[in-house]
mmCIF file of the C-alpha atoms, coordinates in Angstrom:
data_MODEL
# 
_entry.id   MODEL 
# 
loop_
_atom_site.group_PDB 
_atom_site.id 
_atom_site.type_symbol 
_atom_site.label_atom_id 
_atom_site.label_alt_id 
_atom_site.label_comp_id 
_atom_site.label_asym_id 
_atom_site.label_entity_id 
_atom_site.label_seq_id 
_atom_site.pdbx_PDB_ins_code 
_atom_site.Cartn_x 
_atom_site.Cartn_y 
_atom_site.Cartn_z 
_atom_site.occupancy 
_atom_site.B_iso_or_equiv 
_atom_site.pdbx_formal_charge 
_atom_site.auth_seq_id 
_atom_site.auth_comp_id 
_atom_site.auth_asym_id 
_atom_site.auth_atom_id 
_atom_site.pdbx_PDB_model_num 
ATOM 1  C CA . MET A 1 1  ? -9.666  29.057  8.144   1.00 0.00 ? 1  MET A CA 1 
ATOM 2  C CA . MET A 1 2  ? -12.103 27.320  6.015   1.00 0.00 ? 2  MET A CA 1 
ATOM 3  C CA . ILE A 1 3  ? -9.597  27.120  3.298   1.00 0.00 ? 3  ILE A CA 1 
ATOM 4  C CA . LEU A 1 4  ? -7.064  25.503  5.426   1.00 0.00 ? 4  LEU A CA 1 
ATOM 5  C CA . ARG A 1 5  ? -9.650  23.073  6.685   1.00 0.00 ? 5  ARG A CA 1 
ATOM 6  C CA . GLU A 1 6  ? -10.471 22.201  3.040   1.00 0.00 ? 6  GLU A CA 1 
ATOM 7  C CA . ILE A 1 7  ? -6.792  21.778  2.257   1.00 0.00 ? 7  ILE A CA 1 
ATOM 8  C CA . PHE A 1 8  ? -6.427  19.269  5.152   1.00 0.00 ? 8  PHE A CA 1 
ATOM 9  C CA . LEU A 1 9  ? -9.415  17.241  3.799   1.00 0.00 ? 9  LEU A CA 1 
ATOM 10 C CA . ALA A 1 10 ? -8.008  17.261  0.290   1.00 0.00 ? 10 ALA A CA 1 
ATOM 11 C CA . PHE A 1 11 ? -4.721  15.899  1.563   1.00 0.00 ? 11 PHE A CA 1 
ATOM 12 C CA . ALA A 1 12 ? -6.634  13.299  3.558   1.00 0.00 ? 12 ALA A CA 1 
ATOM 13 C CA . GLN A 1 13 ? -8.478  12.171  0.417   1.00 0.00 ? 13 GLN A CA 1 
ATOM 14 C CA . ILE A 1 14 ? -5.355  12.192  -1.822  1.00 0.00 ? 14 ILE A CA 1 
ATOM 15 C CA . PHE A 1 15 ? -3.517  10.151  0.718   1.00 0.00 ? 15 PHE A CA 1 
ATOM 16 C CA . ASP A 1 16 ? -6.322  7.767   1.052   1.00 0.00 ? 16 ASP A CA 1 
ATOM 17 C CA . LEU A 1 17 ? -6.377  7.412   -2.769  1.00 0.00 ? 17 LEU A CA 1 
ATOM 18 C CA . ILE A 1 18 ? -2.640  6.857   -2.964  1.00 0.00 ? 18 ILE A CA 1 
ATOM 19 C CA . ILE A 1 19 ? -2.660  4.007   -0.345  1.00 0.00 ? 19 ILE A CA 1 
ATOM 20 C CA . GLN A 1 20 ? -5.804  2.470   -1.840  1.00 0.00 ? 20 GLN A CA 1 
ATOM 21 C CA . LEU A 1 21 ? -4.007  2.363   -5.293  1.00 0.00 ? 21 LEU A CA 1 
ATOM 22 C CA . TYR A 1 22 ? -0.964  0.675   -3.691  1.00 0.00 ? 22 TYR A CA 1 
ATOM 23 C CA . ILE A 1 23 ? -3.108  -1.850  -2.113  1.00 0.00 ? 23 ILE A CA 1 
ATOM 24 C CA . PHE A 1 24 ? -4.685  -2.675  -5.438  1.00 0.00 ? 24 PHE A CA 1 
ATOM 25 C CA . ILE A 1 25 ? -1.196  -2.932  -6.954  1.00 0.00 ? 25 ILE A CA 1 
ATOM 26 C CA . VAL A 1 26 ? 0.041   -5.285  -4.180  1.00 0.00 ? 26 VAL A CA 1 
ATOM 27 C CA . ILE A 1 27 ? -3.143  -7.390  -4.766  1.00 0.00 ? 27 ILE A CA 1 
ATOM 28 C CA . ALA A 1 28 ? -2.395  -7.515  -8.465  1.00 0.00 ? 28 ALA A CA 1 
ATOM 29 C CA . ARG A 1 29 ? 1.276   -8.659  -7.740  1.00 0.00 ? 29 ARG A CA 1 
ATOM 30 C CA . VAL A 1 30 ? -0.059  -11.387 -5.442  1.00 0.00 ? 30 VAL A CA 1 
ATOM 31 C CA . ILE A 1 31 ? -2.455  -12.719 -8.167  1.00 0.00 ? 31 ILE A CA 1 
ATOM 32 C CA . LEU A 1 32 ? 0.352   -12.558 -10.673 1.00 0.00 ? 32 LEU A CA 1 
ATOM 33 C CA . SER A 1 33 ? 2.589   -14.598 -8.421  1.00 0.00 ? 33 SER A CA 1 
ATOM 34 C CA . TRP A 1 34 ? 0.108   -17.508 -8.548  1.00 0.00 ? 34 TRP A CA 1 
ATOM 35 C CA . VAL A 1 35 ? 0.744   -17.833 -12.286 1.00 0.00 ? 35 VAL A CA 1 
ATOM 36 C CA . ASN A 1 36 ? 3.894   -17.766 -14.465 1.00 0.00 ? 36 ASN A CA 1 
ATOM 37 C CA . PRO A 1 37 ? 3.788   -14.287 -15.951 1.00 0.00 ? 37 PRO A CA 1 
ATOM 38 C CA . ASP A 1 38 ? 6.080   -13.140 -18.876 1.00 0.00 ? 38 ASP A CA 1 
ATOM 39 C CA . PRO A 1 39 ? 8.710   -11.163 -17.204 1.00 0.00 ? 39 PRO A CA 1 
ATOM 40 C CA . TYR A 1 40 ? 9.246   -9.056  -20.081 1.00 0.00 ? 40 TYR A CA 1 
ATOM 41 C CA . ASN A 1 41 ? 5.630   -7.707  -20.080 1.00 0.00 ? 41 ASN A CA 1 
ATOM 42 C CA . PRO A 1 42 ? 5.694   -4.007  -19.093 1.00 0.00 ? 42 PRO A CA 1 
ATOM 43 C CA . ILE A 1 43 ? 2.756   -4.361  -16.721 1.00 0.00 ? 43 ILE A CA 1 
ATOM 44 C CA . VAL A 1 44 ? 4.486   -7.258  -14.906 1.00 0.00 ? 44 VAL A CA 1 
ATOM 45 C CA . ARG A 1 45 ? 7.648   -5.263  -14.754 1.00 0.00 ? 45 ARG A CA 1 
ATOM 46 C CA . PHE A 1 46 ? 5.789   -2.250  -13.352 1.00 0.00 ? 46 PHE A CA 1 
ATOM 47 C CA . LEU A 1 47 ? 4.149   -4.221  -10.735 1.00 0.00 ? 47 LEU A CA 1 
ATOM 48 C CA . CYS A 1 48 ? 7.355   -6.025  -9.786  1.00 0.00 ? 48 CYS A CA 1 
ATOM 49 C CA . SER A 1 49 ? 9.367   -2.759  -9.603  1.00 0.00 ? 49 SER A CA 1 
ATOM 50 C CA . VAL A 1 50 ? 6.812   -1.040  -7.386  1.00 0.00 ? 50 VAL A CA 1 
ATOM 51 C CA . THR A 1 51 ? 6.102   -3.763  -4.993  1.00 0.00 ? 51 THR A CA 1 
ATOM 52 C CA . ASP A 1 52 ? 9.431   -5.793  -4.678  1.00 0.00 ? 52 ASP A CA 1 
ATOM 53 C CA . PRO A 1 53 ? 11.439  -3.160  -2.763  1.00 0.00 ? 53 PRO A CA 1 
ATOM 54 C CA . VAL A 1 54 ? 8.915   -2.969  -0.020  1.00 0.00 ? 54 VAL A CA 1 
ATOM 55 C CA . LEU A 1 55 ? 8.345   -6.738  0.032   1.00 0.00 ? 55 LEU A CA 1 
ATOM 56 C CA . TYR A 1 56 ? 12.052  -7.486  0.078   1.00 0.00 ? 56 TYR A CA 1 
ATOM 57 C CA . ARG A 1 57 ? 12.573  -5.005  3.102   1.00 0.00 ? 57 ARG A CA 1 
ATOM 58 C CA . LEU A 1 58 ? 9.619   -6.564  4.924   1.00 0.00 ? 58 LEU A CA 1 
ATOM 59 C CA . GLN A 1 59 ? 11.015  -10.171 4.253   1.00 0.00 ? 59 GLN A CA 1 
ATOM 60 C CA . ARG A 1 60 ? 14.354  -9.213  5.554   1.00 0.00 ? 60 ARG A CA 1 
ATOM 61 C CA . LEU A 1 61 ? 12.884  -7.750  8.718   1.00 0.00 ? 61 LEU A CA 1 
ATOM 62 C CA . VAL A 1 62 ? 10.580  -10.625 9.528   1.00 0.00 ? 62 VAL A CA 1 
ATOM 63 C CA . PRO A 1 63 ? 10.774  -13.875 7.635   1.00 0.00 ? 63 PRO A CA 1 
ATOM 64 C CA . LEU A 1 64 ? 7.189   -14.799 6.817   1.00 0.00 ? 64 LEU A CA 1 
ATOM 65 C CA . GLN A 1 65 ? 7.571   -17.928 4.738   1.00 0.00 ? 65 GLN A CA 1 
ATOM 66 C CA . PHE A 1 66 ? 5.709   -21.081 6.030   1.00 0.00 ? 66 PHE A CA 1 
ATOM 67 C CA . GLY A 1 67 ? 5.411   -24.315 3.948   1.00 0.00 ? 67 GLY A CA 1 
ATOM 68 C CA . GLY A 1 68 ? 6.478   -22.364 0.907   1.00 0.00 ? 68 GLY A CA 1 
ATOM 69 C CA . ILE A 1 69 ? 3.933   -19.819 1.216   1.00 0.00 ? 69 ILE A CA 1 
ATOM 70 C CA . ASP A 1 70 ? 5.110   -16.131 1.548   1.00 0.00 ? 70 ASP A CA 1 
ATOM 71 C CA . PHE A 1 71 ? 2.893   -14.102 3.977   1.00 0.00 ? 71 PHE A CA 1 
ATOM 72 C CA . SER A 1 72 ? 4.707   -10.788 3.586   1.00 0.00 ? 72 SER A CA 1 
ATOM 73 C CA . PRO A 1 73 ? 2.065   -9.308  1.110   1.00 0.00 ? 73 PRO A CA 1 
ATOM 74 C CA . PHE A 1 74 ? -0.561  -10.188 3.640   1.00 0.00 ? 74 PHE A CA 1 
ATOM 75 C CA . VAL A 1 75 ? 1.374   -8.247  6.456   1.00 0.00 ? 75 VAL A CA 1 
ATOM 76 C CA . LEU A 1 76 ? 2.159   -5.438  3.916   1.00 0.00 ? 76 LEU A CA 1 
ATOM 77 C CA . LEU A 1 77 ? -1.662  -5.177  3.232   1.00 0.00 ? 77 LEU A CA 1 
ATOM 78 C CA . LEU A 1 78 ? -2.521  -5.058  6.870   1.00 0.00 ? 78 LEU A CA 1 
ATOM 79 C CA . GLY A 1 79 ? 0.130   -2.332  7.496   1.00 0.00 ? 79 GLY A CA 1 
ATOM 80 C CA . LEU A 1 80 ? -1.131  -0.262  4.608   1.00 0.00 ? 80 LEU A CA 1 
ATOM 81 C CA . THR A 1 81 ? -4.638  -0.564  5.827   1.00 0.00 ? 81 THR A CA 1 
ATOM 82 C CA . PHE A 1 82 ? -3.632  0.424   9.411   1.00 0.00 ? 82 PHE A CA 1 
ATOM 83 C CA . LEU A 1 83 ? -1.477  3.383   8.100   1.00 0.00 ? 83 LEU A CA 1 
ATOM 84 C CA . LYS A 1 84 ? -4.464  4.469   5.837   1.00 0.00 ? 84 LYS A CA 1 
ATOM 85 C CA . ARG A 1 85 ? -6.889  4.613   8.733   1.00 0.00 ? 85 ARG A CA 1 
ATOM 86 C CA . ILE A 1 86 ? -4.380  6.267   11.248  1.00 0.00 ? 86 ILE A CA 1 
ATOM 87 C CA . VAL A 1 87 ? -3.318  9.014   8.842   1.00 0.00 ? 87 VAL A CA 1 
ATOM 88 C CA . PHE A 1 88 ? -6.670  9.632   7.364   1.00 0.00 ? 88 PHE A CA 1 
ATOM 89 C CA . ALA A 1 89 ? -7.927  10.094  11.061  1.00 0.00 ? 89 ALA A CA 1 
ATOM 90 C CA . VAL A 1 90 ? -5.062  12.401  11.963  1.00 0.00 ? 90 VAL A CA 1 
ATOM 91 C CA . PHE A 1 91 ? -5.966  14.678  8.829   1.00 0.00 ? 91 PHE A CA 1 
ATOM 92 C CA . LEU A 1 92 ? -9.678  14.674  9.757   1.00 0.00 ? 92 LEU A CA 1 
ATOM 93 C CA . GLN A 1 93 ? -8.810  15.591  13.263  1.00 0.00 ? 93 GLN A CA 1 
ATOM 94 C CA . LEU A 1 94 ? -6.499  18.422  12.221  1.00 0.00 ? 94 LEU A CA 1 
ATOM 95 C CA . ALA A 1 95 ? -9.214  19.723  9.823   1.00 0.00 ? 95 ALA A CA 1 
ATOM 96 C CA . SER A 1 96 ? -11.850 19.551  12.570  1.00 0.00 ? 96 SER A CA 1 
ATOM 97 C CA . TYR A 1 97 ? -9.676  21.706  14.897  1.00 0.00 ? 97 TYR A CA 1 
ATOM 98 C CA . LEU A 1 98 ? -9.587  24.495  12.283  1.00 0.00 ? 98 LEU A CA 1 
# 
């Protein structure tokens, strides 16, 4: 049972790390949107290819542009933080039952 508990704790930490990395990627994408980056730069292309599909879906679901400012990255960051806390708590709860 101890091994299973440790596996759940490891999954919780891995999930937490993945979501935190994606949060940093979204923040980097937002910062890049304030300047005019080179679209052929591999880093810019990576950031756009990773974040644009999620942001486009979110923009189609709820139009969040007011006065030329797009608030969809902010809503995405809130959703990721909420998801991270909920799933991390579920994994910890499962680990505590074992």
